[in-house]
N, C-alpha and C positions, 0 to 999 in steps of 0.2 A: 504494501499498498505505500502510495506516494505520499510525502509531508506535504508538499506543493499546492496551494490552493489556488484555482482563478477565478478572477474578479474580474470585472467590468464597470466601469463608471456606468451612472445610469444617471438622465435627466428628465426633472419632472418638472410641472407646470400648476401650482393648485391657486385657483380662484378660489374667492369669499364673494358671498350676497351677506349683504344687513338683513336681518331679519328680525325685527323689532330694533330692540338695543343690543341685537347679537349679534355676533359674525358667523356663519355657518357657511363651513368649505362647502365649495358645489364638485362638482366630478373633476377630478386629477386626469390632466393630460400628459402623456409621454412626450419629449422631444430626442431630435435626435443627434444632435450636439448643444454645445454649450452655447452657441450664438444665436440657435433656434430657440432655446427655453430661453432666452432673454428677450427674444424678438418677438417669441409666441406672447409672454409676460406683457409685454411693453403692449401689446394689441391687445389681450385681453383687459386690461386696466380700464379703455374707456367704457367695458359694461358691465364691470362686477366695483365693488366698493373697495377690494382689494386684491392683490394678487402677488404671488411669490414664486419664484424658480430657485431651484437645488439641483447639485451633482451629489449623488451617493454613490458610496462604492459598494456594490454588493458582491458578496461571496457566491458564486454560481453552484456550488455543490451543496452547501449548507442554507442557501438563504438568507444567510445574516449580512446585516447594514450597517457600515459606519456612521458615525454622526456625519446628518447633511449639511452641505457647504451651501451658504447661503451665496445665489450669483446675481440677485435681483429683488427689489420688494419695490410695490407703487402702492399706494393709499392707504386705507385701513387694513390690516392684520393683525390677528390674536399677538398680545404681548411675547409670548415665548416664540412668535416668528421673527420677531424682530430681533436685528442684528447688529 
């Protein structure tokens, strides 16, 4: 059994809607590259209360993910999402 793990960097965009006074996450969107995640987030910012884009490294064997790296943030997002 090999000790080398196969990891992949994935890019995701999470839009937020304002529901009364609370922010709720809408459907997460994948992106192909870091630049496309930033572009998608910027475009989605016009239609949502807030949008964040992240890069995350995923272990392909176990499915474990590392702490996400913030790429872009627009508008109102939950406090834990702001970095």
